[in-house]
N, C-alpha and C positions, 0 to 999 in steps of 0.2 A: 453564422454558427460553422462550430464542428461537428458531424456526429463523427464517433466510432464506435466498433466494431464492438469493442469492449474497452474501459476503460479498467485497470489492473491500479491497487491499493497499497502503496504500504499501510502500516498499522500506527505503530508506537511511531511519535513527532509530527505525522501524518495526520490520521482521525483522532488521535486524544494524545494527550502529556505525555510526555515521555519523562521518568520520575529514574529509569535504571528498569531493574528490573519487575515487572507488573509480577505479583506473584500470587496476586489474588484479587478472585471478583471486586473488594469493598475498594481494591488498587484501581480501580479497571474505569476511566469517566471520559467520554465523546468533550473534543473542545464543541464551545456551545454554537459552532458555525459550525457543524460537522452535517448533522443533520440535517438544517435547510439546504444547503450547499450539493446535498446529493442529492437531495426530491426535486430543486430545480432541477439538474441532470436525468433524472431520470422520468421525471415530465417529458427532456426532451428525446427519449427513447431510446435512456444508454443504459448499460447495463454493466457490471460490477463484480469484480474475484480482488479478492484478498492477497495481497504473498509477498507473505514474513519470516524473520528471519528472527527462533525464537533458543538461541545456544543458553539460555540458563535453566535448560532442560537438562541440557547437554551438562552443566558446570553445576547440577543438583541444586541447582538457586527458585528455582520451579519445579511442580509436583506436573507431572503431564492431566492428573485430574480439571487440578487448577487451573491448566493451561482452555483443557477443554469448556470446560465452566465460565469462563471465560471470554471463548468464541462460541459455542451455543447463546449467551446474550446477545455477543455480536448480532447475531442469526437473526435471533428472535428481533433484535429492536428494527434491523433494515426492514425483517419482514411486517411490523407494526407500522412503519412509516410507507410501506409499499415502494424499498427501493428495491428495484432486483441485485442480488444479489445472487453468483455461480458458486460459487466458495470460497472456503477459506483453506489457503494448500501455505505451510508450517516446512521451514525446513531450522530441525533441534541443532542441528550438528555444532560442532564447538569450531568458533576458525581456525582453530591451531589441527583441525583435524577434519578439513570441509571439503564435500566432496561438489559438486556440480546442480548438486539442487540448495546450497545456498550463495543466495545474492551475492555478485553481480552473474556468476553462475542461471543456467537458463532450462536446466530443468523443471524449475517448478510452473514454471507460465509453461515450458512443451507440455505438460499434466495438464494443466488448464486447457492448452489449444485441444487434443487432445480429446480430451471429456465432456469439452462442450464447442468446439468445432469455431475456436476464432479465429479470425484470421490479422496477425502480429499485423501486419504492413499498415491493418488500418483502425489498429489498436492506440492506447496512451498510456503510459506510464505514470503515476503520481507519488514524489515521494520525497524525504526529507537529506537523504543521504547521497554520495558520493555512488557505492552498489544498487542503488536505486537508479541512478538516472544510467551509468552504466549498463547494469539490465536492458531497459527499454533499448539504448542506440546500437546497442549491439543484435536486440533482435528484432530492428527496424521502424520501431514503435518513435509517434511523439514521447516527447518527454514534458513534467514539468518537477520544477524543483520547486517545494514549496520553502519559507523557513522561518516554517516553525518548528517546536523540533533541537534535530542536527544543520536546521540548514543552512543559517544562516555561518555558524562555523566550516561545514560544506566545504560554503563559496570563498572561505577568507581561506582556508585549510588547501585548495583546488583551484586555482585559479584558473586552470586550464578546462575546467568541466564545459561539458555544450549542452543543456539541458536547450532543448525548444523553448525555454521562455523558463525565467525564476520570478515566484509571485508568492502575496505574502502568506498567502493560508489556504485554503482548498478554500477556500469562502473565493477568495482572488482568484481562483485558477479555473470554477464554474464560472467565473465574467469573462474570462479569458474565450473559455470554449463555448462560453453562449452569445459572447459578441455578432 
């Protein structure tokens, strides 16, 4: 069994299906396996932090208040199921005008590390995109590429990608961590 200081989670495509810009709470739904997988990991002493690019805000496709409602729902679900969520960090930068806050940049991670005394070298990043894996690798974390969301395309389009492991979904990631 691996024990991490913090498990960083991407949102869309990792925790929930990613149909494109999710602009309201009624469009948001966790994968069926998300909560059980996170509960298993939480029961083994892991804590979590969500790190998500949400350029739909800067593109005018998502209202900030609606994004806040989605994130309030996520926080409440984590609390309801006793899953320790440190916080949700978002970057609303447009990709064409991105700061180092936008993944694969490291600023959201460094902010989280500063806020919660996170040791990056003892942490893990789980996500479905090349930017998720690059972020984790650049910060010295273990990385898990899930094949949900954009994961299958990420592997196909980036043959040089080097996650620590690639697995089918968050449930399989939990299995790998807890084996």
